[in-house]
N, C-alpha and C positions, 0 to 999 in steps of 0.2 A: 740364755739371756734373749728377751724379746723385746723389740723396740715398740714401746707403746704410743710414741707422739711422732708427729711430722714438722719439719722445720719448713717456715715461709720465708724466703729472702727477697724483701722489697728493695729493688735497685732503682735509685732515685737520681735523674739526670735531667738535663734541659738542652736540646739541640739548638734552642733560642736564645740561649745566654741567660736565663733566668738564675739570679745567685742568691736567692732567698736562703735563709739559715733553718735548716730543718731540725725539727725537734721531736716530731713522733709521727707515727703511721697508725690508722685504725682500720681494721677490716671488719665490716659489717654485713653479714650474709642476710637474705631475705628467708630462705628455707634451707635446711640441711639434713641429711640423714642421721646426723648425731649431733651433739653440741660440740662446740669447737674447744670448750673450757670446761673445768670442774673436775671432780673425782671419778676415777675409773676403777674398776675391779678386774682382776686376772685369775682365771680358773685354771690351775695345772692338773692335767690328767696322769696318772702314774702309768697308764697303759701306752704312754707315747703318743696319743692323740694331740694334735695341735693345740695349744692353750686358746682359751676364749676370753676375749676381752670385753668387758661390759662398756656400755654407753657413758659418755660424760653427763654430767647433771647441771652443766653450766648453760650459757647462752651461745649466740651465733656471732658475737662480736669480741674482738680481741685488739688490745693496743700494745704496741712496742714504742718505748720512749728512750732517749738517748740523754746522758748526763752532759755531754758537750756536743752542741749543735754542729751539723755539717753544712758544708756548701756543695751543692751538686755539681758533678762534672758535665762536659758538654757531650758525652755519650755513655751508653750504658757498659762499654768495655773500658773507659778510663775513668769512671767516676770512683770515688773512695766513699760515697754516700749510699749506704746500704744499712738495713735494719733486719735483723733475724728475730722471728717470733715463733714460740712453739705453740702448735694446736693438735688436738686430737684428729685421729684420722676420720674424714668426712667428706662427703660430696656436697658442695654448696651450689645451690640454683639462685642466681641473681644476687648481686652485691654492690656494695659502695666502699671504695676505699678513700680515705681521706688523710692527705698530708698535710700536717700542720707545721707553722713555722714559729720562730720565737717571736715574731711581731704580732702573732694572731691570725695571720692570713692563713686561709686554708685552700688547698687544691683537691677537688672532688673528681674521681674516676667511677662512673657508673656503667654497670653491665647487667644483662639479662641472662648471660650465659652461665653454663655450669662449670664448675672447677673442683678437681678431686685433689685432696691431701691425703697421700698414702703413708702408712706407718714406716718409719725408718727412711724416708726420703726427703730431700730438700726441693721445694717448689719455688723457682724463680718467677718473680712477678715484676716485669720492667714498666717503670712509671716515668714518662717523659712529661715534665710539668707543663710544657708548651702545648701538649695535647689533651689537657685535663678537660672533662666534660664541663666543669663550672668552676668558679672560685667564688670564695667568700671572705670578706674583709671585715674586721673587728667593726660592729655596729651594724652589720647588714642583718636583714632577716633571713635567717636559715631554714631552709625546709627540713624538718625532721622525718616526716611521712606524708605520703601523697597517694591518694588512691580514691576509692569509693566504699565507704562503710555505713550501712544504715543500723542506728542503734535499735530499731524495732521493725518487726515484719510487717506492721500495719499500722494505722495511725490510733494514737493513744495507748499503745501496749509497751511493755519492756520485754525485749526478747535476747538480745545480742550483747555479748560482752567485747567491747574494743580493747584488744590486748597487744597491739602493736608497739606500745611502750613499756613493756614488761619484760623482764628476764633477758637483758642483752639485746632487745630490740633497738636501743639507743645507748651510747655511751655516757652515762649519767656522771662520769668523773669530770666532764667538761661543764656540767650545770652548776651554777653558783647562784647564791642569794642575790636577788636585784634582777636576774635575767627575766625577760618577758616571754611567756608563752602565748601562742595564740591557736585557736581552734577555728578553721574555716568549715562552713556547713551550710547545706540546704534545708529548707524546712518542707515537711511533708505538705503536699497540697491538701488545703482544707484544714489543716491543723490551726488551732486557736491559741496554742501555747508550745513551749519546748521545755525540756528539763534533762538534765544530766548529774551524775555524780561520780566523783573520781575515787576509787577505792586503792589502798595499797596493796601491790602485788604480795607482800609478805603476809599480809592479813586483810583479807577482804572484807572484815568486820570494821576495819579502821578507814578513815577518810584521810585524804590529802589535807593536811591541816589549813592551808591558805584558803580552800575552798569550801570547806566545812561540808555539811550533809548533803545539800543539794543546790544548784544554781538554775536559773530560768532565763536562758538568752532571749532576746528579743526575736519575735517571729518577723520583724521589720529589717533586721539586720542579717549579715552573712558571716560574722565573725565574733568570737569572743575571745578577750584577752585577760590574762592575770600575771601577776608578778611573783615569782618564786621567793619564799622566805627561806632562812636557814633551817628551821623546823621542817620545811619540805624536803630539803635536800638530805637532812639526817634520816628522814623516813625512806627515801627512795634509794639511797647510795650509802651503805652503812657498813662497819666492821664487824666481822664474826670471827670467833676462834673454837678451837676443839680443846680436849683435855690434854692433848700433847703441846699445847702452847702456840700452835700455828695459828696465823691469822690471816684474813683475807677480805676484800672488799666484796659486798654483795651488789650486783649492779641490778637490783629489784624492780625499781619504776612503779608505775601504777596503771591501772585499768579503768575504763570509763563505761559505765552504765547509763540508759537514758531511753527518751521517746521523743518521736517526731523529728528527729534530726539524723541527716545523713553527712557524716565527716567527709571532707575533701582533701583537707591538708591540715597538717601540724606544723608550726613554726617556733623557732626560739629566736630572740634577738638578745644577744649577750650584753650585759651591762659593761660599759667600757670606762665608767669612772673610776678613777683610781683611788 
């Protein structure tokens, strides 16, 4: 028997007395040697050579949820608040860990460091809520991605695909109809127009329904916002199954193509209306 997976144990506590009820934790890597989720293959050799384990075909994001919420203890040694999540062996460089509460508040822990998940091992990750990098409360504008990405190499051309929002780059299980997504951008110097289109990761011949074929944000503005529909959600986060009757959710997302725009940030503001 060969262990194909690694376990991550998120130990959640608060030395400052934060007593929020914890409902889930999400680990989202920026880059990794192999996917953290998905199907894998194992090749057994009859000559006694060590088995070869194939890479996963999922994404770099994984979420662990609990049926009954936990209240953190005051130290990592006495807290009963921990969540175990299985991942595929991988070395991740740069990541964000999001601890979500039953009230919708989130504690974010961000790092540019590398972390290794070894097959057959348990990796403990200690999360002191009072030491979180940032927090998000319901209704806040939450940063999904931040950086510098030019959709074209030169003015008026179409060259590059923005794929940060595809296949596990974001946990789309948290996106709902009525949420507002905003793209922040800089306009190329001398450009008289901007344009972009959002295509589905599962089929680049299909557009994100609410945006349609193409949008042309103003060259006099620095952001463009739109509201997600249920049709959008069904296109980027959907159920699949195999002949054996197994089902799973595809965290597919969407890519963006365009011209004369450099994306600097993508945010989401969750709809808090009941």
